[in-house]
N, C-alpha and C positions, 0 to 999 in steps of 0.2 A: 504494500500500500504506500503510495507516495504522498508527501505533504504538499499542500497548496499554500504558498506564501502570499499573504495579503500585501499589496503594493505599498500600503501606508504604514506597515509595521516593520521596524528594523529587525534585521537578522544578526544575531551575535554568535560568534564562534567561541566555544568554551575551550580554553587552553590550559594545559597543566605545565608546571615546572618553570613558570615565568617569575623571576625574582621581583619582589616589591621594590619600587623606586624609593629613593630617599625623599623625605618630606622637606619642605622649605624651612630652613632654619635661619633665624636672623631677626631683624627688626620688623615689627608688624607694619602693614601697609598704612594703617590709619591710626591717629593718635588718641583713640578712645580712652585708653587706660590713664593717660597723662592729663586728661581734661578735668577741669574743675567746673562746678555748677556755674552757668553763665558763659562759659567759653564756647566758641564755635569755630568751624572751618568751612571753607568754600570748596565745593566740588565743581570745577570749571568745565570739564568735558561732559557733554550730555550722555555719551555712551557709558560713563561710569556711574550714573545716577542710581540705577537699579542695583548694581553691585554694592555700592556704598550703603544704600538704604538697608539692604539685607544684612550687611556686616554690622551696621549700627544696631539692628534688632537682635542679632545673635550676641554681640558684645554686651548689650544692655542686660540680657538674661544671665550671661556668664559672670559679669562683673558687679551685678546688683545696682546698675545705674539705669538712667532713663534718658533717651535722646529724642529730639524732635527734628524732623527733616522738612524743609520748606523750599519751594521753587525760588531760585534766584537767577533771573535772566534766563540763559540757556542751560544753566546748571542747577545746583542745589546747595543750600547751606545746612549744616548739621550743628545743632546746639545740644549741650548737655544740660538737662533740666532737673535732674535729681541724682 
């Protein structure tokens, strides 16, 4: 019996014996941990807006902080509010 592949569903090949790559080690991309309440930074590139908003949400939960993201021109500004 052959499988019929749906054109909109990706096909993944399962492989064995591939070593896990190294994780990125070094300075974080965004300054969430160093921010004090009332501090903000500007995200100038529109293509980074979704990535930074997601990182702010994740960092807030991990660090026990709260951030607010607002549109600023073509980019976005991120404030630490708690």
